[in-house]
C-alpha atoms as an extended CHARMM CRD file, in Angstrom:
* protein
*
       168  EXT
         1         1  MET       CA             45.5040000000       38.4120000000       72.8580000000  PROA      1               0.0000000000
         2         2  ALA       CA             43.3600000000       39.8890000000       70.0960000000  PROA      2               0.0000000000
         3         3  ASP       CA             42.8960000000       43.6350000000       69.8440000000  PROA      3               0.0000000000
         4         4  ARG       CA             40.2600000000       44.7510000000       72.3180000000  PROA      4               0.0000000000
         5         5  GLN       CA             37.8370000000       47.4460000000       71.2080000000  PROA      5               0.0000000000
         6         6  PRO       CA             37.8370000000       50.3430000000       73.6640000000  PROA      6               0.0000000000
         7         7  VAL       CA             35.1480000000       52.8060000000       74.6020000000  PROA      7               0.0000000000
         8         8  THR       CA             35.9690000000       56.0460000000       72.7600000000  PROA      8               0.0000000000
         9         9  GLU       CA             35.3140000000       59.4610000000       74.3300000000  PROA      9               0.0000000000
        10        10  LEU       CA             36.0620000000       62.9920000000       73.1680000000  PROA      10              0.0000000000
        11        11  ASP       CA             37.1780000000       65.3580000000       75.9220000000  PROA      11              0.0000000000
        12        12  ALA       CA             35.5630000000       68.5900000000       74.7620000000  PROA      12              0.0000000000
        13        13  ARG       CA             37.5110000000       70.6130000000       77.3590000000  PROA      13              0.0000000000
        14        14  PHE       CA             40.6890000000       70.1120000000       75.3310000000  PROA      14              0.0000000000
        15        15  SER       CA             39.1840000000       69.9330000000       71.8370000000  PROA      15              0.0000000000
        16        16  ALA       CA             38.3570000000       72.5300000000       69.2030000000  PROA      16              0.0000000000
        17        17  ASP       CA             34.7240000000       73.3510000000       68.5020000000  PROA      17              0.0000000000
        18        18  GLY       CA             33.2850000000       70.7280000000       66.1790000000  PROA      18              0.0000000000
        19        19  ALA       CA             36.1660000000       68.2900000000       66.7070000000  PROA      19              0.0000000000
        20        20  THR       CA             35.4030000000       64.5900000000       66.6350000000  PROA      20              0.0000000000
        21        21  PRO       CA             37.1690000000       61.8200000000       68.5380000000  PROA      21              0.0000000000
        22        22  ALA       CA             39.8950000000       59.8490000000       66.8120000000  PROA      22              0.0000000000
        23        23  GLU       CA             38.8420000000       56.3010000000       66.0330000000  PROA      23              0.0000000000
        24        24  TRP       CA             40.7830000000       53.5500000000       67.8020000000  PROA      24              0.0000000000
        25        25  GLU       CA             41.7680000000       52.1110000000       64.4160000000  PROA      25              0.0000000000
        26        26  GLU       CA             43.7350000000       55.2930000000       63.6880000000  PROA      26              0.0000000000
        27        27  GLY       CA             45.3750000000       55.2230000000       67.1180000000  PROA      27              0.0000000000
        28        28  ARG       CA             46.2680000000       51.5490000000       66.7170000000  PROA      28              0.0000000000
        29        29  GLU       CA             47.7060000000       52.2070000000       63.2540000000  PROA      29              0.0000000000
        30        30  GLN       CA             49.8940000000       54.9400000000       64.7580000000  PROA      30              0.0000000000
        31        31  LEU       CA             51.1260000000       52.4640000000       67.3880000000  PROA      31              0.0000000000
        32        32  GLU       CA             51.8340000000       49.8380000000       64.7120000000  PROA      32              0.0000000000
        33        33  SER       CA             53.7390000000       52.1310000000       62.3480000000  PROA      33              0.0000000000
        34        34  ALA       CA             55.7230000000       54.3330000000       64.7420000000  PROA      34              0.0000000000
        35        35  GLU       CA             59.4370000000       53.6480000000       64.9240000000  PROA      35              0.0000000000
        36        36  VAL       CA             60.3160000000       55.4580000000       68.1530000000  PROA      36              0.0000000000
        37        37  TYR       CA             58.3880000000       55.4790000000       71.4280000000  PROA      37              0.0000000000
        38        38  TRP       CA             59.0590000000       57.1860000000       74.7390000000  PROA      38              0.0000000000
        39        39  LEU       CA             58.8000000000       54.9030000000       77.7750000000  PROA      39              0.0000000000
        40        40  ALA       CA             58.0820000000       56.4560000000       81.1740000000  PROA      40              0.0000000000
        41        41  THR       CA             58.6850000000       54.3240000000       84.2690000000  PROA      41              0.0000000000
        42        42  VAL       CA             58.8850000000       55.0940000000       87.9850000000  PROA      42              0.0000000000
        43        43  ARG       CA             62.1750000000       54.9080000000       89.8740000000  PROA      43              0.0000000000
        44        44  PRO       CA             62.1300000000       53.1400000000       93.2580000000  PROA      44              0.0000000000
        45        45  GLY       CA             62.1960000000       56.5610000000       94.9790000000  PROA      45              0.0000000000
        46        46  GLY       CA             59.1390000000       57.7170000000       93.0230000000  PROA      46              0.0000000000
        47        47  ARG       CA             60.8410000000       59.9830000000       90.4820000000  PROA      47              0.0000000000
        48        48  PRO       CA             60.0120000000       59.5200000000       86.7960000000  PROA      48              0.0000000000
        49        49  HSD       CA             62.3820000000       58.0250000000       84.2490000000  PROA      49              0.0000000000
        50        50  VAL       CA             61.8030000000       58.5350000000       80.5150000000  PROA      50              0.0000000000
        51        51  THR       CA             63.7780000000       56.9820000000       77.6780000000  PROA      51              0.0000000000
        52        52  PRO       CA             63.2860000000       56.2770000000       73.9720000000  PROA      52              0.0000000000
        53        53  VAL       CA             62.6890000000       52.6660000000       72.9150000000  PROA      53              0.0000000000
        54        54  ILE       CA             61.6700000000       50.7730000000       69.8290000000  PROA      54              0.0000000000
        55        55  ALA       CA             58.6020000000       48.5690000000       70.0730000000  PROA      55              0.0000000000
        56        56  VAL       CA             56.2090000000       46.3990000000       68.1120000000  PROA      56              0.0000000000
        57        57  TRP       CA             52.4190000000       46.1300000000       68.2550000000  PROA      57              0.0000000000
        58        58  LEU       CA             51.3550000000       42.4840000000       68.3560000000  PROA      58              0.0000000000
        59        59  ASP       CA             48.1300000000       40.8390000000       69.5400000000  PROA      59              0.0000000000
        60        60  GLY       CA             46.6890000000       44.0350000000       70.9930000000  PROA      60              0.0000000000
        61        61  SER       CA             49.7690000000       45.0600000000       72.9990000000  PROA      61              0.0000000000
        62        62  LEU       CA             53.0240000000       46.9650000000       72.6500000000  PROA      62              0.0000000000
        63        63  HSD       CA             56.2250000000       44.9710000000       73.2180000000  PROA      63              0.0000000000
        64        64  PHE       CA             59.6690000000       46.3750000000       73.9920000000  PROA      64              0.0000000000
        65        65  CYS       CA             62.9300000000       44.9740000000       75.2950000000  PROA      65              0.0000000000
        66        66  THR       CA             65.7330000000       46.1350000000       77.5500000000  PROA      66              0.0000000000
        67        67  GLY       CA             68.8410000000       44.7840000000       79.2020000000  PROA      67              0.0000000000
        68        68  PRO       CA             68.3160000000       43.4440000000       82.7330000000  PROA      68              0.0000000000
        69        69  ALA       CA             70.7930000000       45.9520000000       84.2050000000  PROA      69              0.0000000000
        70        70  GLU       CA             69.2240000000       49.0000000000       82.5370000000  PROA      70              0.0000000000
        71        71  ARG       CA             67.3560000000       51.5950000000       84.6040000000  PROA      71              0.0000000000
        72        72  LYS       CA             63.9680000000       50.8480000000       83.0040000000  PROA      72              0.0000000000
        73        73  ALA       CA             64.2550000000       47.1180000000       83.8240000000  PROA      73              0.0000000000
        74        74  LYS       CA             65.2100000000       47.9310000000       87.4060000000  PROA      74              0.0000000000
        75        75  ASN       CA             62.2770000000       50.3390000000       87.6860000000  PROA      75              0.0000000000
        76        76  LEU       CA             59.8270000000       47.7630000000       86.3410000000  PROA      76              0.0000000000
        77        77  GLU       CA             60.9960000000       45.2160000000       88.9310000000  PROA      77              0.0000000000
        78        78  SER       CA             59.4250000000       47.3030000000       91.6730000000  PROA      78              0.0000000000
        79        79  ASN       CA             56.6260000000       49.0870000000       89.7670000000  PROA      79              0.0000000000
        80        80  GLN       CA             55.0570000000       47.7330000000       86.5700000000  PROA      80              0.0000000000
        81        81  HSD       CA             53.0630000000       50.9010000000       85.8450000000  PROA      81              0.0000000000
        82        82  CYS       CA             54.3470000000       52.6510000000       82.7560000000  PROA      82              0.0000000000
        83        83  VAL       CA             53.4190000000       54.9010000000       79.8480000000  PROA      83              0.0000000000
        84        84  LEU       CA             54.4670000000       54.5750000000       76.2090000000  PROA      84              0.0000000000
        85        85  THR       CA             54.0990000000       57.6250000000       73.9690000000  PROA      85              0.0000000000
        86        86  THR       CA             54.5940000000       58.1700000000       70.2560000000  PROA      86              0.0000000000
        87        87  GLY       CA             53.6210000000       60.7560000000       67.6720000000  PROA      87              0.0000000000
        88        88  ARG       CA             54.8820000000       63.6390000000       65.5920000000  PROA      88              0.0000000000
        89        89  ASN       CA             57.0700000000       66.4700000000       66.7900000000  PROA      89              0.0000000000
        90        90  ALA       CA             54.8380000000       69.0870000000       65.1410000000  PROA      90              0.0000000000
        91        91  LEU       CA             51.9010000000       71.2150000000       66.2580000000  PROA      91              0.0000000000
        92        92  GLY       CA             50.0100000000       71.5450000000       62.9980000000  PROA      92              0.0000000000
        93        93  GLU       CA             49.3440000000       67.9180000000       62.0690000000  PROA      93              0.0000000000
        94        94  GLY       CA             49.3400000000       64.3160000000       63.1850000000  PROA      94              0.0000000000
        95        95  LEU       CA             48.0590000000       62.2250000000       66.0350000000  PROA      95              0.0000000000
        96        96  ASP       CA             50.0810000000       61.6610000000       69.2010000000  PROA      96              0.0000000000
        97        97  VAL       CA             49.1720000000       58.5180000000       71.1390000000  PROA      97              0.0000000000
        98        98  VAL       CA             49.7750000000       57.7910000000       74.8340000000  PROA      98              0.0000000000
        99        99  VAL       CA             49.2830000000       54.2650000000       76.2250000000  PROA      99              0.0000000000
       100       100  GLU       CA             48.9840000000       53.6320000000       79.9560000000  PROA      100             0.0000000000
       101       101  GLY       CA             49.3680000000       50.1040000000       81.2950000000  PROA      101             0.0000000000
       102       102  ASP       CA             51.5080000000       47.6360000000       83.1860000000  PROA      102             0.0000000000
       103       103  ALA       CA             54.6930000000       46.1670000000       81.7130000000  PROA      103             0.0000000000
       104       104  VAL       CA             54.4820000000       42.3880000000       82.1140000000  PROA      104             0.0000000000
       105       105  ARG       CA             57.5530000000       40.3050000000       81.4250000000  PROA      105             0.0000000000
       106       106  VAL       CA             57.2380000000       37.8530000000       78.5260000000  PROA      106             0.0000000000
       107       107  SER       CA             59.3070000000       34.6780000000       78.9570000000  PROA      107             0.0000000000
       108       108  ASP       CA             57.5110000000       32.0250000000       76.8740000000  PROA      108             0.0000000000
       109       109  ASP       CA             59.9150000000       31.1210000000       74.0550000000  PROA      109             0.0000000000
       110       110  ALA       CA             57.1590000000       30.5670000000       71.4600000000  PROA      110             0.0000000000
       111       111  VAL       CA             55.6750000000       34.0070000000       72.1510000000  PROA      111             0.0000000000
       112       112  LEU       CA             59.1440000000       35.5630000000       72.1840000000  PROA      112             0.0000000000
       113       113  ARG       CA             59.8600000000       34.0840000000       68.7410000000  PROA      113             0.0000000000
       114       114  ARG       CA             56.7290000000       35.7680000000       67.3740000000  PROA      114             0.0000000000
       115       115  ILE       CA             57.7970000000       39.0800000000       68.9320000000  PROA      115             0.0000000000
       116       116  ALA       CA             61.3490000000       38.6620000000       67.5760000000  PROA      116             0.0000000000
       117       117  ASP       CA             59.9270000000       38.0290000000       64.0960000000  PROA      117             0.0000000000
       118       118  ALA       CA             57.8070000000       41.1880000000       64.4220000000  PROA      118             0.0000000000
       119       119  TYR       CA             60.9100000000       43.2300000000       65.3780000000  PROA      119             0.0000000000
       120       120  GLU       CA             62.8290000000       41.9940000000       62.3500000000  PROA      120             0.0000000000
       121       121  ALA       CA             59.8650000000       42.5540000000       60.0080000000  PROA      121             0.0000000000
       122       122  LYS       CA             59.4450000000       46.1250000000       61.2670000000  PROA      122             0.0000000000
       123       123  TYR       CA             63.0260000000       47.2810000000       61.8740000000  PROA      123             0.0000000000
       124       124  GLY       CA             65.0610000000       45.0690000000       59.5330000000  PROA      124             0.0000000000
       125       125  PRO       CA             67.8720000000       42.5370000000       59.9920000000  PROA      125             0.0000000000
       126       126  ASP       CA             69.8790000000       44.7730000000       62.3470000000  PROA      126             0.0000000000
       127       127  TRP       CA             67.1530000000       44.0630000000       64.9160000000  PROA      127             0.0000000000
       128       128  ARG       CA             67.1600000000       40.2860000000       64.6240000000  PROA      128             0.0000000000
       129       129  PHE       CA             67.0180000000       38.5100000000       67.9650000000  PROA      129             0.0000000000
       130       130  GLU       CA             67.5390000000       34.8910000000       68.9050000000  PROA      130             0.0000000000
       131       131  VAL       CA             65.3330000000       33.5140000000       71.6710000000  PROA      131             0.0000000000
       132       132  ARG       CA             67.0210000000       31.6680000000       74.4950000000  PROA      132             0.0000000000
       133       133  ASP       CA             65.9720000000       30.8760000000       78.0500000000  PROA      133             0.0000000000
       134       134  GLY       CA             63.0480000000       33.2980000000       78.1450000000  PROA      134             0.0000000000
       135       135  CYS       CA             65.0020000000       36.2630000000       76.7630000000  PROA      135             0.0000000000
       136       136  PHE       CA             66.0790000000       37.8690000000       73.5200000000  PROA      136             0.0000000000
       137       137  GLU       CA             69.7430000000       37.3430000000       72.6870000000  PROA      137             0.0000000000
       138       138  GLY       CA             71.4830000000       39.8470000000       70.4440000000  PROA      138             0.0000000000
       139       139  ASP       CA             74.8040000000       41.5690000000       69.9460000000  PROA      139             0.0000000000
       140       140  GLY       CA             74.3420000000       43.4060000000       73.2510000000  PROA      140             0.0000000000
       141       141  GLY       CA             73.6620000000       40.2310000000       75.2480000000  PROA      141             0.0000000000
       142       142  ALA       CA             70.4160000000       39.1640000000       76.8980000000  PROA      142             0.0000000000
       143       143  ALA       CA             67.3530000000       41.4150000000       76.8450000000  PROA      143             0.0000000000
       144       144  LEU       CA             64.1640000000       41.1130000000       78.8390000000  PROA      144             0.0000000000
       145       145  VAL       CA             60.9530000000       41.5230000000       76.8440000000  PROA      145             0.0000000000
       146       146  TYR       CA             57.8710000000       43.2830000000       78.1980000000  PROA      146             0.0000000000
       147       147  GLU       CA             54.2650000000       43.4720000000       77.0360000000  PROA      147             0.0000000000
       148       148  VAL       CA             52.0920000000       46.5100000000       77.7280000000  PROA      148             0.0000000000
       149       149  ALA       CA             48.3940000000       45.9340000000       77.1020000000  PROA      149             0.0000000000
       150       150  PRO       CA             46.6070000000       49.2940000000       77.0850000000  PROA      150             0.0000000000
       151       151  ALA       CA             44.5130000000       49.9630000000       80.1780000000  PROA      151             0.0000000000
       152       152  LYS       CA             43.7850000000       53.4670000000       78.9130000000  PROA      152             0.0000000000
       153       153  ALA       CA             45.0830000000       55.4080000000       75.9120000000  PROA      153             0.0000000000
       154       154  PHE       CA             44.8330000000       58.9860000000       74.6980000000  PROA      154             0.0000000000
       155       155  GLY       CA             44.9410000000       60.4590000000       71.2120000000  PROA      155             0.0000000000
       156       156  PHE       CA             45.9850000000       64.0700000000       70.7630000000  PROA      156             0.0000000000
       157       157  ARG       CA             45.1150000000       65.3400000000       67.2770000000  PROA      157             0.0000000000
       158       158  LYS       CA             46.9120000000       68.4350000000       66.0510000000  PROA      158             0.0000000000
       159       159  GLY       CA             45.6680000000       70.8750000000       63.4460000000  PROA      159             0.0000000000
       160       160  LYS       CA             41.9970000000       70.8170000000       64.4470000000  PROA      160             0.0000000000
       161       161  TYR       CA             42.8320000000       69.9280000000       68.0320000000  PROA      161             0.0000000000
       162       162  SER       CA             41.0260000000       67.1200000000       69.7850000000  PROA      162             0.0000000000
       163       163  GLN       CA             41.6840000000       64.9060000000       72.7600000000  PROA      163             0.0000000000
       164       164  THR       CA             40.3510000000       61.3610000000       72.6530000000  PROA      164             0.0000000000
       165       165  ARG       CA             40.3130000000       58.8880000000       75.5250000000  PROA      165             0.0000000000
       166       166  TRP       CA             40.1280000000       55.1750000000       74.8390000000  PROA      166             0.0000000000
       167       167  ARG       CA             39.1490000000       53.0230000000       77.8480000000  PROA      167             0.0000000000
       168       168  PHE       CA             39.8110000000       49.2940000000       77.6280000000  PROA      168             0.0000000000
């Protein structure tokens, strides 16, 4: 899927006087270049679960992987809604980005090979995956791969504070 262009809105309630909305290109670049993301899923009982993951931006979506027995995979079995967040741990500068969407399992081997190549290109040879039977295979065994296409995203600029909403 090619990158979709969202509608961009500044939320003046949470923005400094004279602030302007962040352009989607800047938000997308943050998603492409970040190394660590925080994934929030919903446990079967409704409580939140948050964990760090690595991910790649490819064809307009974020992609991450996890072992089938891990809590996040179990959560996504019953509720695909999730949030991925990345940014800087500082108040005075940077742009934090929050992506809301549904985690959809990717099992097509050709697509998985492209995602595996993107992981290795971004994170280096320690993150090289083989593709087998609709999964990544690595030193830790099989991993399920998920795609999260943004339904809505937010950009939180620090310094001259602004809050941007991108609707897809």
